[in-house]
C-alpha positions in Angstrom: 79.3 197.4 -63.5 76.3 198.5 -61.7 74.6 196.9 -58.7 75.1 193.5 -57.3 72.2 191.1 -57.0 72.6 188.1 -54.7 70.2 185.2 -55.3 70.6 182.2 -52.8 68.7 179.8 -50.7 69.3 176.3 -49.1 68.7 173.2 -50.8 67.4 170.0 -49.3 69.4 168.0 -51.7 71.2 165.2 -50.1 74.0 163.1 -51.9 76.3 160.4 -50.6 80.0 160.0 -51.1 80.6 158.5 -54.6 77.4 159.9 -56.2 77.1 162.6 -58.8 75.5 165.9 -58.0 74.0 168.3 -60.6 74.7 171.9 -59.8 72.5 174.3 -61.6 72.0 178.1 -61.9 69.5 180.2 -63.6 71.0 183.6 -64.5 68.3 186.5 -64.5 68.4 190.3 -65.5 67.0 192.9 -63.1 63.5 192.2 -64.4 63.6 188.4 -63.5 64.1 187.4 -67.1 66.5 184.5 -67.8 69.4 185.9 -69.5 72.7 184.5 -70.6 75.8 186.0 -68.4 78.6 187.8 -70.4 80.8 184.8 -71.0 84.0 186.2 -69.7 82.4 186.9 -66.3 80.7 183.3 -65.7 82.0 181.0 -63.1 81.1 178.2 -60.9 83.0 177.3 -57.7 82.4 174.2 -55.6 83.3 174.1 -52.0 83.6 170.9 -49.7 82.2 170.7 -46.2 85.3 172.4 -44.8 85.1 175.1 -47.2 87.9 174.0 -49.5 87.6 174.8 -53.2 86.9 171.6 -54.9 86.6 172.8 -58.3 86.4 176.3 -59.9 85.8 176.8 -63.6 84.4 179.1 -66.2 80.8 178.5 -67.0 79.3 175.2 -66.7 77.4 173.6 -69.6 74.3 175.5 -71.0 71.3 173.4 -70.3 69.8 172.5 -74.0 68.6 175.6 -75.6 67.4 177.2 -72.5 68.5 180.7 -72.0 70.2 181.6 -68.8 70.3 178.1 -67.4 73.4 176.4 -66.8 74.6 173.3 -65.0 77.8 171.5 -64.0 77.9 167.7 -62.9 80.3 166.8 -60.2 80.9 163.3 -58.9 81.9 163.2 -55.2 84.8 161.0 -54.3 84.7 158.2 -51.6 87.6 160.1 -50.1 85.8 163.2 -49.8 84.6 164.7 -46.5 81.0 164.5 -45.7 79.3 167.7 -44.7 77.4 170.7 -46.2 78.8 171.5 -49.5 78.3 174.8 -51.3 78.5 176.1 -54.8 78.7 179.7 -56.0 77.7 180.8 -59.5 79.0 184.4 -60.5 78.5 186.3 -63.7 77.6 189.7 -65.1 73.9 190.1 -66.7 73.4 193.6 -68.0 74.7 196.0 -65.4 74.2 193.4 -62.5 77.0 191.2 -61.0 75.1 188.1 -60.1 76.1 186.0 -57.1 74.1 182.9 -56.5 74.9 180.6 -53.4 73.4 177.0 -53.0 74.1 174.2 -50.6 73.6 170.5 -50.4 74.6 167.8 -48.0 77.0 165.1 -48.7 76.7 162.0 -46.3 78.8 158.8 -45.9 77.1 155.7 -47.0 76.2 153.4 -44.3 
């Protein structure tokens, strides 16, 4: 495996406890072209506002016929903790180990 390419950024997405959030990742090669990752290397991990692993699984569901785009739906529980949650997508695309971090806020319903 060659270099590691980090993709990331903060999201303004806000969800309330009990709502479903759609986590999404676009895997791209070194030229920026959307490309499917090597299946055995692709994984998504969701962390709650206290950095506890909520779910970790191999590759989410591919979005339609779109190359390189994957999603995972997660419904927060009313017993979960509010805060800034993070999800990390990893996988190998060509010679790159791709790591993408995203964040969203989970709030208690008033």
